[in-house]
N, C-alpha and C positions, 0 to 999 in steps of 0.2 A: 611756713608756706613754701619757702625756697627748698627746704629739705625734702618736702613732699614731692615737689616738682622734679628734683634731682633723682629721686628714688623711683619715679614713674616708669622710665625706660626699663629698669630692671624688673619691675612688677609686670610689665607687658611681656618681656621675654619670658618670665616665669609662667605667665598665663598661657602663652602660646605653646611653651614646652609641655605643659600639662595637657593641652588639647590635642597636640600633634599626634600622639599614639592613637587617640580615638579616631582621628580623621583617617589615618592609614588603615586601621582595622575596618572601618566603614567602607573604604574604597576596595579593600582586598577580599571582602566577603561577597560572593555572588548573590544577587537578589533573585528570588523566584520569578519566573517568566511564564507567559502562556504561549505555547507553540501551536501555530495553525497548521495542521497536517491534512493534506488532501490524500485520499486513499481510493484505489480501485475497489469496485464493489466486492469482488471475490475475497478481499482481505479485510473487509470491514469488521466482521466478527472477531477474528484472531487479534486484530489491532486493538479493538476495544478492551480485550482481556490483557494484552501486553501493556497497554497504556497505563493501566492501573498500577501495575508493578513498577513501570518507569516513574510514575508520579510519586509513589511511595519512596523510591530510592533517591530521586533527584530533588523533590520539593517543587518541581515545576508542574504546570498543568498542560494537558494535551486537548486541544479542541479539534474534533474530527469532522471533516466534510467528506461525504461519500459520493461517488459518481463513476461514470465510465472513464477509462484512461484518456480517451479522445477528448471528451468534454472537459475534464480537469486540465489537461494539456492546454487547450484553447484558452481557458480562463487565466492560466498563469501567463501565457503569451500576451494577453490583454490586460495584465496588471493586477490580477487577483492576489491579495496579500498572504499567500501561503509561505510557510517557512520550509516545509518538507513535503515532497510529493512522492508517494509510494504507488508506482505504476504497476500494471499487470503485464508490462513488456519492458524491453530495453530500448526500443526505438524512440519513444517519446522523451525519456530522460536524456538520451544521447542527442536528441534534437535540441533540447534546451541548452546543452553544452555548446552545440554548434552555433546557436543563436546568441551566445554570450550571456545567457540568463543563469548559468550554472558553471562551476569549474569541474574539470575532468575528475579531480581527486574526490569530488563530492558526489559522484555517481557510482553507486555500489549495488551489486547483485545482492538481494536479501532472501529470495526464495525461488523455487522452480515449481510451477503448478502442474496439476493433473486434471484431466477431464473425466467426467462420469455421466451416466445416463440415469435420470430419475424416472421412475415408473416402469421400468423394464421387468422388475420382479424376477421370477425364475427363468424368463425368456432370455435374459442377458441381451447381448447385441443383436440377437435374432428379432428382438422387438422392433428394431430399426429396419432390418432386412425384410421383415414380413409386414411392414407398414402398408396399409391400404390408402386409397384416396381419402378415406374418412378419418384417417389418423392425423391428428394435429401435433406438431412437434415444435417446441420452443428452443431457439438458440439466441445467444447474444448477437447483436448486429456486428458482423465482421468488419464494418467500416469504422466502428467506434471502440469495440472491446476485443482485446487479444484473445480472450476465451472464445469469442465468436469466430474469429479468424481461424483459430485452432480447430473449432468444430467443423468449419467448412472444409478445412484440409483433411480432417478425419473422414468426413463423409465422402469426399472425393476419392480418398485412398481406398475406401470400401466399395467404390462404384455406385454410391447411392445419391450423390449430390443432384444430379439431373433428375432422378426419379422422385426425390423428395422436395425439391425446391418449392413446388406449389403448396406443400403442406406446411411450410416453415412459418412460424410466427417469430418475429425478431424483437427481442427486448433491447432497450437502450443500454442496459448493462446486465451483468450476470445475476444480480440480485433480482431485477425485474423478471428475468427469464425464469428463475425458480418460482417466483410468485405466480406466474402464469400456470405453472403446474400445481402449485399448492391450492390455488383457488378453482381448479378443475377446468380451466379454459383450454388446456391441452392435455393429451394423454401421456406424452413423453417430453422430457427436457434435457438437453445436454448442458450441464452445469459444471461448476468447479467441485472437485472431490472434497475440498475443505468444507463446502456448504453441506454436503452429505454427512460429514462427521459432526459439524457444528449443530445441525438440525436433527441428528440421529435418524437419517433416512437410509433405507435399504437401496443402494445404488449399484450399478455395474461399472467398474472402471473401464476406460477406453485405453487400449494399448498406446503408450506414449510414442511408440514408433510410427504411429499413423499420422502423426502431425509434427511440425517443428517444435522443439522444446519451448515451453512457455517460461522464458527467463524473465523474472520480475526484478526490476531495478528501482531503487529509490534515489532521490537526488535532493540536495540542499539548494534552495533557490538563493541565488547570490544577492538578491535585493533584500533578503530577510534583515530585519532590524536586530535580530539576535542569532547571528550566524554560529556563534560559539556554542550555544545551547542546542541549536539545530544539529550541528555536527556531533555533539555528545549523544543526541537521540539517534542519529544514524549509526553511530558506533554500537549503541545498545542493541539495535535491531540485527546487527550482524554478529553479535557476540555468541559465543558457544552455548551459553545458557538459553538464549532465545531460540537458537537454531535447533537445539534438542527438543524444545517444545513444539516448533513448527513441524517437525517430522511426524509427530503424533497427530497433527491437525490437517493432514492431507497434502503436505508439500514434500517434494524431494529435498534432501539436504544440499547445502551449497557445494559439496564435493562433487555432486553430479553435474554442476554447472561450470566446473573448472575449465577455463580456456574459452568460455562462451561469452558473448557480449550482446 
């Protein structure tokens, strides 16, 4: 019995030594996580496609919530548990940084959007210029959606804002704006070029010089419980591979946004 007791410390050391490498391996291997990603409506369809690629490469899962940039921003400010926010502008991600809800290094430009008119057909932008009092036109609400603000700027630059204001139906986000046209509730809709490509619609592009650049930023929310994975996802979004895909989906490349914020 005494020999067994004397040998017990050695057995314990041996047992711990055998277990220790397994403990190290378990701690060093990242476990799959679920990322809650809030995305502006214009980018919902591209994100769904890109997220599948990210999930395959990372092993993580992406849970997507779609809305207007303004509404999603308000939800984050009030504590919504999002890990990453893909806005349709730069203003709201920058505001989260200013409010201490994100770090400057985690606010990145990921795309530059384009506007287009659905329903114009062969008339092009003349469909807007020749609109009558009976012509109903959908735009995203400029107070909530950056694409709506850009639409207002473009119509103002064309000298049409005052003329068409009474004709406008405002969607809460750019997806609802397109739905107004798809369901026949309006004759024209100013939407995102990416939607025209995604839904294979015949649209007319609006000259980007008629409105301020639609600089789209993403931001990692600092209260995220999985900041490391969220930053990895942010890096994926600005990677060359993703940017090459976005160019074909109705967005200008990041090079066009250089020096802008």
